[in-house]
C-alpha positions, 0 to 999 in steps of 0.5 A: 056616663051619658052623652048629650046633644043640646040637653038631649040624651042620645046614648047611655053607658053603664059603669066602665072601669079603664086603666092606664094600660087601657088608655096607653093601648088605645092611644097607640092605635091613633098613631100614623095616618088615620081617618077622622070625621070633623066635628059638627061644630066646625067651619067646613062648608056644606052646600055653602053653609058652615057646619056650625051654623047648621049644628047650632040650629039643631040640624043633622050634620054629616061630614065625610071622613078626612085623612090626617096624620098623627106623628106622635101621641102620648099619655101625659097624665091621668086623673080620672075622669080627666086624661091628658094627651100630648099630640103632634099632628098634621094640619087639618087634624081636629083634636075634638074629634080625636078626643071623641074617637078615643072615648069611643074606642075605650067605650066610655065616651069622651070630649075635649075639656081644654086644648093648648097649642104648644107649637106651630111649625117652628114657633114654640110656646116656650119662646113666646112672650106674655102680654104682661111681660111686654107691658112691663118691659116696653117696646125696647124689649120687644125690639130685641125679640123681633124676628125677620121675615126670612127667619119667620119663614124658615121652613121655606127654601131660601134662594139668594139673588143679586141686588140688581135682580132684587130691584127688578123683582120688586118692580114686578119682574118674574125671574127666569129659572136660570137667573136664580139657579132653579134648573133641573138640578134643583128638582127637590124644590119643584112644586114648592114655595121658595123665598127670594132673599137679598142681603138677608131681606125677603124680596119675594115668595114664589112657587116653582111649578112643572111646565105643562109645555115641556117635560122637565121645565119649571116655571117660576110664579111670584106669589107675594113681593115685599118692598 
């Protein structure tokens, strides 16, 4: 195997034989919190310029390692020289870097041939509707599959508010903690986003922050209001 950058060979390796057990063992080593170096062709900024802009000009790109979490990583199939891996990871993970690091660990080198994202948060690819099917079945079918904003933001804690308060919030009023039951007893939502809901409709997205003036006090800040 040989590794190239812009048609320039930077490293060669002799014949390397790897087995399925080798790959299984190497893959398990990436489970959990790891450090990875983002690929040069990424959108990360270096002194105001995107890394890929520098890389495309043939300039050396040095990016600092970043901590990411690999929740699950398994060998899906193996037909050398191709190896299929399934990964469930945290935001900010570069699968291109994961492929590179796996090849380096195995001693044979590797790069990402293709990537298919099968889930983002609660949205899964097996629940998606293809464009061809939409064209065939039309807008009426799409209407039956539409998801409300409340459902789409299912990962954000929901707080039910009254119609009167909802009207005030839509006019720019930021409710007090006691008006939405966001006192000390709801410490679990401190530092997080919440959604204010009335009659199954999304009214606003707000953040709950610790006050810098008084210990234990929380401040509510509206991030986005919906009509």
